LUMFITI-445141 format. One record per residue (C-alpha): residue number from 1; residue in three letters; x, y, z. Coordinates in steps of 0.02 Angstrom, whole numbers. Example, Ala and Ser with C-alpha at 12.3 -4.5 7.8 and 13.67 -1.06 7.14 Angstrom:
! residues 2
<r i="1" aa="Ala" px="615" py="-225" pz="390"/>
<r i="2" aa="Ser" px="684" py="-53" pz="357"/>
//
This chain:
! residues 117
<r i="1" aa="Met" px="-507" py="-2436" pz="-1685"/>
<r i="2" aa="Pro" px="-415" py="-2362" pz="-1834"/>
<r i="3" aa="Gly" px="-457" py="-2439" pz="-2002"/>
<r i="4" aa="Glu" px="-367" py="-2461" pz="-2170"/>
<r i="5" aa="Ala" px="-400" py="-2281" pz="-2223"/>
<r i="6" aa="Gln" px="-324" py="-2213" pz="-2063"/>
<r i="7" aa="Arg" px="-171" py="-2323" pz="-2088"/>
<r i="8" aa="Val" px="-151" py="-2246" pz="-2262"/>
<r i="9" aa="Ile" px="-167" py="-2068" pz="-2197"/>
<r i="10" aa="Glu" px="-44" py="-2104" pz="-2057"/>
<r i="11" aa="Glu" px="81" py="-2155" pz="-2193"/>
<r i="12" aa="Phe" px="35" py="-1997" pz="-2293"/>
<r i="13" aa="Trp" px="88" py="-1891" pz="-2148"/>
<r i="14" aa="Arg" px="245" py="-1994" pz="-2113"/>
<r i="15" aa="Ile" px="297" py="-1959" pz="-2290"/>
<r i="16" aa="Gln" px="247" py="-1778" pz="-2292"/>
<r i="17" aa="Asp" px="349" py="-1746" pz="-2135"/>
<r i="18" aa="Ala" px="503" py="-1792" pz="-2229"/>
<r i="19" aa="Gly" px="472" py="-1645" pz="-2344"/>
<r i="20" aa="Asp" px="465" py="-1730" pz="-2518"/>
<r i="21" aa="Tyr" px="279" py="-1712" pz="-2562"/>
<r i="22" aa="Thr" px="312" py="-1804" pz="-2732"/>
<r i="23" aa="Lys" px="330" py="-1963" pz="-2632"/>
<r i="24" aa="Leu" px="146" py="-1944" pz="-2580"/>
<r i="25" aa="Val" px="86" py="-1979" pz="-2762"/>
<r i="26" aa="Asp" px="100" py="-2168" pz="-2749"/>
<r i="27" aa="Leu" px="-32" py="-2163" pz="-2611"/>
<r i="28" aa="Phe" px="-163" py="-2089" pz="-2737"/>
<r i="29" aa="Ala" px="-273" py="-2189" pz="-2851"/>
<r i="30" aa="Glu" px="-250" py="-2157" pz="-3037"/>
<r i="31" aa="Asp" px="-415" py="-2054" pz="-3043"/>
<r i="32" aa="Ala" px="-395" py="-1970" pz="-2875"/>
<r i="33" aa="Phe" px="-460" py="-1795" pz="-2850"/>
<r i="34" aa="Leu" px="-369" py="-1666" pz="-2740"/>
<r i="35" aa="Glu" px="-437" py="-1497" pz="-2693"/>
<r i="36" aa="Asp" px="-322" py="-1367" pz="-2613"/>
<r i="37" aa="Pro" px="-400" py="-1205" pz="-2546"/>
<r i="38" aa="Ile" px="-256" py="-1106" pz="-2615"/>
<r i="39" aa="Trp" px="-184" py="-1195" pz="-2765"/>
<r i="40" aa="Gly" px="-344" py="-1265" pz="-2842"/>
<r i="41" aa="Gln" px="-407" py="-1438" pz="-2903"/>
<r i="42" aa="Tyr" px="-314" py="-1583" pz="-2974"/>
<r i="43" aa="Arg" px="-381" py="-1740" pz="-3049"/>
<r i="44" aa="Gly" px="-273" py="-1895" pz="-3084"/>
<r i="45" aa="Arg" px="-96" py="-1943" pz="-3031"/>
<r i="46" aa="Asp" px="-9" py="-1843" pz="-3162"/>
<r i="47" aa="Ala" px="-93" py="-1680" pz="-3110"/>
<r i="48" aa="Ile" px="-68" py="-1722" pz="-2924"/>
<r i="49" aa="Met" px="116" py="-1752" pz="-2960"/>
<r i="50" aa="Gly" px="127" py="-1579" pz="-3039"/>
<r i="51" aa="Phe" px="46" py="-1504" pz="-2884"/>
<r i="52" aa="Met" px="159" py="-1600" pz="-2763"/>
<r i="53" aa="Thr" px="314" py="-1544" pz="-2862"/>
<r i="54" aa="Thr" px="257" py="-1363" pz="-2843"/>
<r i="55" aa="Met" px="227" py="-1395" pz="-2656"/>
<r i="56" aa="Val" px="405" py="-1459" pz="-2631"/>
<r i="57" aa="Lys" px="472" py="-1295" pz="-2703"/>
<r i="58" aa="Glu" px="346" py="-1172" pz="-2625"/>
<r i="59" aa="Met" px="351" py="-1247" pz="-2451"/>
<r i="60" aa="Gly" px="539" py="-1251" pz="-2453"/>
<r i="61" aa="Asp" px="555" py="-1072" pz="-2519"/>
<r i="62" aa="Arg" px="427" py="-1010" pz="-2388"/>
<r i="63" aa="Lys" px="499" py="-1117" pz="-2251"/>
<r i="64" aa="Val" px="329" py="-1198" pz="-2216"/>
<r i="65" aa="His" px="303" py="-1363" pz="-2126"/>
<r i="66" aa="Phe" px="150" py="-1449" pz="-2059"/>
<r i="67" aa="Thr" px="121" py="-1549" pz="-1902"/>
<r i="68" aa="Val" px="-20" py="-1670" pz="-1881"/>
<r i="69" aa="Asp" px="-116" py="-1643" pz="-1716"/>
<r i="70" aa="Glu" px="-244" py="-1785" pz="-1729"/>
<r i="71" aa="Ile" px="-300" py="-1918" pz="-1855"/>
<r i="72" aa="Cys" px="-463" py="-2011" pz="-1846"/>
<r i="73" aa="Gly" px="-535" py="-2131" pz="-1973"/>
<r i="74" aa="Asp" px="-609" py="-2300" pz="-2021"/>
<r i="75" aa="Asp" px="-589" py="-2409" pz="-2175"/>
<r i="76" aa="His" px="-653" py="-2275" pz="-2295"/>
<r i="77" aa="Ala" px="-638" py="-2101" pz="-2234"/>
<r i="78" aa="Val" px="-518" py="-1997" pz="-2124"/>
<r i="79" aa="Trp" px="-504" py="-1824" pz="-2053"/>
<r i="80" aa="Ala" px="-339" py="-1752" pz="-1991"/>
<r i="81" aa="Arg" px="-321" py="-1595" pz="-1892"/>
<r i="82" aa="Trp" px="-152" py="-1510" pz="-1926"/>
<r i="83" aa="Thr" px="-55" py="-1352" pz="-1896"/>
<r i="84" aa="Met" px="45" py="-1253" pz="-2028"/>
<r i="85" aa="His" px="204" py="-1172" pz="-1969"/>
<r i="86" aa="Met" px="286" py="-1034" pz="-2070"/>
<r i="87" aa="Glu" px="436" py="-932" pz="-2022"/>
<r i="88" aa="Gly" px="387" py="-760" pz="-1963"/>
<r i="89" aa="His" px="200" py="-801" pz="-1948"/>
<r i="90" aa="Ala" px="85" py="-868" pz="-1816"/>
<r i="91" aa="Pro" px="42" py="-1051" pz="-1830"/>
<r i="92" aa="Arg" px="-120" py="-1083" pz="-1929"/>
<r i="93" aa="Gly" px="-235" py="-1234" pz="-1907"/>
<r i="94" aa="Gly" px="-328" py="-1334" pz="-2033"/>
<r i="95" aa="Val" px="-410" py="-1500" pz="-2069"/>
<r i="96" aa="Gly" px="-386" py="-1627" pz="-2205"/>
<r i="97" aa="Ile" px="-530" py="-1734" pz="-2268"/>
<r i="98" aa="Tyr" px="-482" py="-1898" pz="-2355"/>
<r i="99" aa="Lys" px="-571" py="-2041" pz="-2439"/>
<r i="100" aa="Val" px="-481" py="-2203" pz="-2466"/>
<r i="101" aa="Ala" px="-536" py="-2360" pz="-2572"/>
<r i="102" aa="Asn" px="-429" py="-2516" pz="-2597"/>
<r i="103" aa="Gly" px="-284" py="-2442" pz="-2495"/>
<r i="104" aa="Gln" px="-268" py="-2284" pz="-2603"/>
<r i="105" aa="Leu" px="-324" py="-2104" pz="-2585"/>
<r i="106" aa="Thr" px="-469" py="-2061" pz="-2699"/>
<r i="107" aa="Tyr" px="-514" py="-1891" pz="-2626"/>
<r i="108" aa="Tyr" px="-418" py="-1763" pz="-2525"/>
<r i="109" aa="Arg" px="-467" py="-1587" pz="-2474"/>
<r i="110" aa="Asp" px="-392" py="-1467" pz="-2349"/>
<r i="111" aa="Tyr" px="-487" py="-1330" pz="-2253"/>
<r i="112" aa="Met" px="-383" py="-1194" pz="-2172"/>
<r i="113" aa="Asp" px="-422" py="-1074" pz="-2027"/>
<r i="114" aa="Pro" px="-420" py="-887" pz="-2078"/>
<r i="115" aa="Ala" px="-251" py="-803" pz="-2055"/>
<r i="116" aa="Gly" px="-220" py="-728" pz="-1888"/>
<r i="117" aa="Glu" px="-335" py="-836" pz="-1790"/>
//
């Protein structure tokens, strides 16, 4: 049975699907830590907002969108399998790992499949 953390991440994906990544920031705790395999590490809401602002521009310019394929979690941790779609490129899979406490994201990291696989 899905827990509180899974519900938070389902909301995360609902917001992300709309394309404005900056609206995700409210889901993060003040001292949250985000690790992105391409863009680096961000600690705290202000730094995460800067990252999400960059993502709005970069994903729009590159015509990238993501679809979530599966979400599984409990009250504390979640993983989500997703697919990245980019115009002119084969879809690329990945997984997000999330930790949630008190209804807010405290940790988020993506792992991506190598290009062309």
